[in-house]
Structure formats: C-alpha cells, structure tokens
C-alpha positions in Angstrom: 17.1 -79.6 192.1 20.1 -81.0 191.3 21.9 -81.4 187.6 25.1 -82.9 186.5 27.6 -80.0 186.1 30.7 -80.4 184.1 33.6 -79.5 187.1 36.3 -78.8 184.5 34.3 -75.7 182.9 34.6 -73.8 186.6 37.8 -75.0 187.3 38.8 -73.2 183.6 36.6 -69.9 184.8 38.7 -70.1 188.5 42.6 -70.8 186.3 40.6 -67.6 183.9 39.9 -65.4 186.6 43.0 -66.4 189.0 40.7 -67.2 191.8 41.2 -69.6 194.3 37.9 -71.9 195.7 38.2 -70.3 198.6 37.7 -66.7 197.0 34.4 -68.3 195.0 33.5 -69.5 198.4 33.0 -66.4 200.2 31.7 -64.7 196.7 28.7 -67.3 196.4 28.2 -67.6 200.2 27.6 -64.4 200.9 23.9 -63.5 202.6 24.1 -67.0 203.6 23.6 -68.6 207.5 25.3 -71.5 206.6 28.4 -70.9 203.8 28.4 -73.0 200.9 31.6 -75.5 201.0 33.9 -77.2 198.5 31.7 -79.8 198.4 28.7 -78.0 197.9 30.2 -76.4 194.5 33.1 -79.1 193.2 30.3 -82.2 193.3 29.1 -83.8 190.0 25.9 -83.4 190.8 25.1 -80.0 192.4 22.2 -78.0 193.6 20.6 -75.3 191.0 20.5 -73.0 193.6 24.1 -73.1 194.0 24.9 -73.0 190.7 22.8 -69.6 189.8 25.0 -67.9 192.5 28.0 -69.0 190.9 26.8 -67.5 187.6 26.2 -64.3 189.7 29.8 -64.2 189.5 30.9 -65.3 186.0 27.3 -64.2 184.3 28.1 -67.3 181.7 24.5 -68.8 181.6 23.4 -72.1 183.3 23.7 -74.1 180.4 28.0 -73.2 180.6 28.2 -75.3 183.4 26.3 -78.7 182.1 27.8 -78.1 178.4 30.0 -81.9 178.7 33.2 -80.5 176.5 36.0 -79.2 178.6 37.5 -75.5 177.3 40.8 -75.4 176.1 43.1 -73.3 178.3 45.3 -71.4 175.4 47.0 -67.8 174.9 44.7 -67.7 171.8 41.4 -68.0 174.1 42.1 -65.4 176.5 45.0 -62.3 177.0 44.9 -63.6 181.2 46.5 -66.7 179.4 49.2 -64.9 177.5 50.1 -62.3 180.2 50.1 -62.7 184.2 50.6 -58.6 184.9 48.6 -55.8 184.1 48.7 -52.0 184.9 45.9 -52.6 187.1 45.1 -55.0 189.9 42.1 -55.9 188.0 38.7 -56.9 190.2 36.1 -59.1 189.1 33.9 -56.4 187.4 37.1 -56.1 185.3 37.8 -59.3 185.0 34.0 -60.4 183.3 34.5 -57.3 181.0 37.7 -58.4 179.5 37.1 -61.4 179.1 33.3 -60.8 177.1 35.3 -58.7 174.6 37.7 -61.2 174.3 34.9 -64.1 173.6 33.1 -61.6 171.3 36.8 -60.6 169.6 37.1 -64.4 168.7 33.7 -64.4 167.5 33.6 -61.8 165.2 37.0 -62.9 163.6 35.6 -66.4 162.6 32.3 -64.4 161.4 34.7 -62.5 159.3 36.7 -65.2 158.0 34.1 -67.0 156.9 32.2 -63.7 155.4 36.0 -63.6 153.5 36.0 -60.1 154.7 40.1 -58.2 155.4 41.0 -57.2 158.9 44.6 -57.3 158.2 46.5 -54.6 159.6 47.8 -51.6 157.9 50.0 -49.4 160.0 53.8 -50.8 160.7 54.3 -51.8 164.0 56.7 -49.4 166.3 58.9 -49.3 169.0 59.1 -48.0 172.2 63.1 -46.7 170.6 61.2 -44.9 168.1 60.1 -40.9 169.0 56.7 -41.3 170.2 56.4 -37.3 168.9 57.4 -38.1 165.3 55.5 -40.9 165.5 52.2 -38.9 166.3 53.3 -36.4 163.4 53.3 -39.6 161.3 49.9 -41.2 162.8 48.0 -38.4 162.7 48.5 -37.5 159.4 46.8 -40.8 158.6 44.3 -40.7 161.6 43.1 -37.6 163.0 39.9 -36.2 161.9 38.1 -32.9 160.9 38.2 -31.1 164.8 34.9 -31.6 166.5 34.4 -29.2 169.4 31.8 -31.4 171.0 33.6 -33.9 172.7 31.7 -37.0 172.1 31.2 -36.0 168.5 34.7 -35.8 168.2 35.4 -39.4 169.7 33.1 -40.7 167.7 34.9 -39.4 164.7 38.2 -40.8 165.5 36.4 -44.6 166.7 35.2 -44.1 162.3 38.9 -42.9 161.6 40.6 -46.0 163.5 38.0 -48.3 161.8 39.5 -47.1 158.2 42.8 -48.8 159.5 40.9 -51.9 160.5 41.3 -51.5 164.5 37.7 -52.1 166.3 36.6 -49.8 168.9 34.3 -50.9 171.0 32.9 -49.1 174.3 31.0 -50.6 177.5 28.6 -48.4 179.4 28.2 -49.5 183.1 25.2 -47.3 185.0 25.9 -45.0 188.3 24.3 -48.2 190.4 26.1 -50.9 189.1 27.9 -52.6 192.3 30.5 -54.0 190.7 32.1 -51.4 188.7 35.4 -52.2 186.5 38.6 -50.9 187.4 39.7 -50.2 184.5 39.1 -47.3 181.6 40.8 -48.8 178.4 42.3 -52.0 177.4 44.1 -53.3 174.0 43.8 -57.1 172.4 46.0 -58.3 169.5 45.8 -57.7 167.0 43.1 -55.1 166.2 40.6 -54.3 169.3 40.4 -51.6 171.5 38.1 -51.3 174.1 36.9 -48.5 176.3 34.8 -47.4 179.4 32.2 -45.1 178.6 32.9 -41.8 180.6 29.9 -40.0 181.5 31.7 -37.2 183.6 34.3 -36.7 180.9 34.5 -37.6 177.1 37.6 -36.1 177.2 39.2 -38.7 179.8 38.0 -41.4 177.0 39.2 -39.7 174.0 43.1 -39.7 176.0 42.1 -43.6 176.5 41.5 -44.4 173.1 44.8 -42.7 171.5 46.9 -44.1 174.7 45.1 -47.4 173.6 46.2 -46.7 169.8 49.9 -46.2 171.2 49.5 -49.6 172.9 48.6 -51.0 169.0 51.1 -49.2 167.5 53.8 -50.9 169.4 51.5 -54.3 169.6 51.9 -54.5 173.6 48.6 -55.8 175.0 47.7 -54.0 177.9 44.6 -53.6 180.5 44.5 -50.7 182.6 43.3 -48.0 184.7 44.4 -44.4 183.7 45.2 -41.8 185.9 46.2 -38.6 183.9 48.3 -38.0 187.3 51.2 -40.5 185.6 52.3 -38.1 183.1 54.4 -37.1 185.7 55.1 -40.5 187.1 58.3 -41.7 186.8 58.2 -44.9 188.3 56.1 -45.7 184.7 57.4 -48.3 182.3 58.9 -47.4 179.1 55.8 -48.8 177.2 53.1 -46.5 179.2 55.1 -43.6 179.8 55.8 -43.8 175.3 52.1 -44.3 175.3 51.2 -41.3 177.4 53.6 -39.0 175.4 52.2 -40.6 171.7 48.8 -39.7 172.9 49.5 -36.1 173.9 51.1 -35.0 171.1 48.9 -36.7 169.0 45.8 -34.3 170.6 47.9 -31.4 171.0 48.8 -31.2 167.1 50.2 -27.8 166.7 48.8 -26.7 169.7 51.9 -28.2 171.3 54.0 -24.8 169.9 51.8 -22.4 172.3 52.2 -25.0 175.1 56.3 -25.5 175.1 55.9 -21.7 175.0 55.1 -21.7 178.6 58.3 -20.8 180.9 56.7 -20.8 184.4 53.2 -20.9 185.7 52.9 -19.1 189.1 50.1 -16.7 190.6 52.2 -13.9 188.7 50.5 -15.3 185.5 47.4 -16.6 186.8 48.8 -20.4 186.5 48.2 -19.5 182.5 44.6 -20.5 183.1 43.3 -18.9 179.7 45.6 -20.6 178.1 45.6 -23.5 178.8 41.8 -23.6 178.8 41.7 -22.5 175.3 44.7 -25.4 174.6 42.3 -28.2 176.4 39.0 -26.5 174.5 40.8 -27.2 170.9 42.7 -30.2 171.5 40.5 -32.1 174.5 43.6 -32.4 176.2 41.7 -31.9 179.9 43.4 -29.3 181.5 44.7 -31.7 184.4 46.5 -33.0 181.9 48.2 -30.0 180.9 49.3 -29.0 184.2 50.6 -32.2 184.6 52.5 -31.9 182.0 54.0 -28.7 182.9 55.1 -30.5 186.1 56.6 -33.3 184.3 58.9 -30.2 182.5 59.5 -28.6 186.1 57.0 -25.7 184.7 54.8 -25.1 187.8 56.2 -26.0 191.4 54.5 -29.3 193.1 52.2 -26.8 195.8 50.8 -25.1 192.8 49.8 -28.3 191.7 48.6 -29.8 194.1 46.7 -26.3 195.2 45.1 -26.6 191.0 44.4 -30.3 190.9 42.4 -29.9 194.7 40.8 -27.3 193.3 39.2 -29.3 190.2 39.1 -32.3 192.3 37.0 -30.6 194.2 34.7 -29.4 191.2 34.5 -33.0 190.1 33.1 -33.8 193.5 30.6 -31.4 193.7 29.6 -32.0 190.2 29.1 -35.8 191.2 27.4 -35.1 194.8 25.0 -32.4 192.6 23.9 -35.4 190.3 23.5 -38.1 193.5 21.0 -35.9 195.1 19.5 -35.3 191.8 18.9 -39.4 191.2 17.7 -39.3 194.5 15.0 -36.5 194.5 13.9 -37.8 190.6 13.5 -41.4 192.2 11.7 -39.9 195.0 9.5 -37.7 193.0 8.9 -40.8 191.1 9.9 -39.1 187.8 12.4 -41.1 185.4 15.0 -39.4 183.2 17.0 -40.4 180.3 15.0 -43.6 179.5 17.3 -46.7 179.3 21.0 -47.7 179.6 23.0 -45.1 177.7 23.9 -47.3 173.9 27.9 -47.7 173.5 29.0 -46.3 170.1 29.6 -48.7 167.4 32.1 -48.8 165.4 31.9 -48.4 161.6 34.2 -51.2 160.7 31.6 -53.5 163.5 28.4 -52.5 161.1 29.6 -53.3 158.5 31.8 -56.5 159.0 28.0 -57.6 160.9 26.2 -56.7 157.8 28.5 -58.3 155.3 28.3 -61.5 157.6 24.4 -61.4 157.3 24.5 -60.4 153.3 26.7 -63.7 152.8 24.4 -65.7 155.1 27.1 -66.8 158.0 24.5 -64.8 160.6 20.9 -64.2 160.9 18.7 -61.7 162.3 19.1 -62.5 165.9 22.9 -62.7 165.6 22.8 -59.0 163.8 21.0 -57.7 166.7 23.2 -59.4 169.5 25.9 -57.5 168.0 25.0 -54.4 167.4 22.9 -54.1 170.6 19.7 -53.6 169.0 15.9 -53.5 169.1 14.4 -55.8 166.0 12.7 -53.0 165.3 15.7 -51.0 164.3 17.2 -53.7 162.0 15.6 -52.3 158.9 18.2 -49.1 159.5 21.5 -51.6 159.5 20.1 -53.8 156.7 18.5 -52.1 153.5 
C-alpha cells in the first residue's frame, strides 16, 4: 500500500538531525535482504512499510510525513539551527530527546501566553568574567533548599526551588534495555528550560548536572552535553564549561568548601583523607570521585594515586552494574516482575502549575493535562481539584 508523503518534511528532519540520505538508508535498511534506495524513500508516493521504517528512526508518527504544510527551518524552531557544535558528539538517541523537549518547550510557551502566565526570567545574566565562587554564594542564598540527606529528595527540592525562579526542569527516563540510549546527561535550552537524564545509579551525578546546567542558564549559554566528572582536571575545557563546573562545585559545597580547602595533600600517609571526603560528600551530595578530581586539579593528590582511587571506584560501579544485570536476568528466568512500570520522572511544580492554570482557563483539556504531566486519567483528580 502506498501513500502520498510531503518530502519536505523528511528533508526537514534530515537537516534537523544533520543526517544524510545515505545515513538514513543505512538505518531503515537494517535487517532487509534488499536495502532500500533513495527512490524508495524520496518519491512522492511511498510504501507504508517504508514510512514505518523511517518513523522508527524519528518517532514522529506517520501523520507527520503526510501533513501538506512544510515545516520552517528557523533558529526559533530548534537549538540544532541555533548552534552547530556541542560539548558532546550527539547520537541519534540524544538528538531525538533534545527535539522532543524543544517541541514541548515551544508548546508550553504558547500555552503560557494563552493562559497569561508570566514565566519571565527573574535572575540576572552573568558572564564568565564573573567569579564563579562569588556567583555561587550569591545564587545559593536564593536557590539552595533545606538539605535532605536522601539524594533523590534533595534533587526534588532543588527542582522546586528553581521553579520559584521560573526555571523549568524536566527529567527523562531511559529503561535499562533501551536499544539506543541518549549519550547526554543534560542540556539547557533558552530561555528557561533545563533537561536532565535520570541517573538511576547516582542521583548525585544528576544533582551536579542540574547545577552545572543552572550555570549555563546564568550565563545564558545553551549547551547539550555528557558530563565527565574527571573534567574538573581537564585544562582543555572551554571557559564556559570550566565556569559551570566551578559554579556547581561551590554552589553544592557551601561552607564545606572550607574543610576541603584545608586539605594539604592526600596520600597513603593520611589514608587519602577518605573519611573527610566521605563526610563532605554525604553533606553536599558532591560525589567522592568529584572531590578527589578537584584535589587532582589543585595538585593535592598525585596522578598515580588518583588513578588508583578512580580505578577502585570504577570497579565498584562495574560490580554493582554486573550484579544488577544478573539479578534482572534471574528475575526474568523466574518470571518475577520487579518495579512495575518505568520510573516516573520528577515533575517540576512550575510545569504542574502552568498546566493547571491553562486547564482552568480553558486553554487545554483533560487529555492535554494527562499528556503533559505523563499521568493516567485516574490520577487527574490529584492535580485538578
């Protein structure tokens, strides 16, 4: 069966994702004895089966390719039209996630205007010439929540504090068995959106990513990236990335930076200050490896000793991952289903209040509320009272 497609829409997606037709053909021909050709996918009429293969790459829904309206290539439409280079070489999984939230951001902005909701910026814009420590101390007074020793709950509190300043934070969750995981930890989309990848193994990493991206928001510099905590000691980082790393450290460390700064050296004679590092980590949610990396950057620990410690942390992480994988396989063999559905992302209070107001103003309906908040209809009463 053939249908008439709007080729300009497919070409738009190729431009958006910076893919060539050849790149797309490789993806859509996977598993076929006879690979698809340009004529197969770029004709005015296309087999539905071919269109379904294309949509497995882009996840837009078949109706997208049939819409006669041509999409507009503009800087307002996507960060991929505003910037050519990012901190990470993005895979297709990452590009799809970014595009998904960019479209949601645009939709939410329109909803806010229709419902007359003010989401203007309330924090000043800073520069890399500003001292990141001084900025962190200033912003910490406005955005640092009551400390919670449980990392996930502290993250939730941070997201709520940012919402008070009209900064909208989204999480996205990828299941362990997803074939094409996004190779990013977070990103900032102007004017006020931060997106985080749920880090099941380490909410501390997600906390650091959030505050790093808050740094990008304060500089008003968009970025999409995969954060490597060892970049604390990377002299090749751009001025912006170093500023955001330093800002995140000082924001999270707070007064505990004083104890950290008193460390003169870390070696086997003082057990690498493991007890102090563990205590600072526990009270700041900065990971221990992040703190050791900071020591390396300050030349308070040798590269060899740092490598030994990092190797040990990496091995511990590998063993935990291996144990989790074995447990999943065992559960599968025994027919045990744990954890139910995919974990739900944390919803920002700013998102919830915006959607509630839009509903009460008649801008959106109950279906739109469920879709925006990722909830089932039976949970509506909890949000709409």
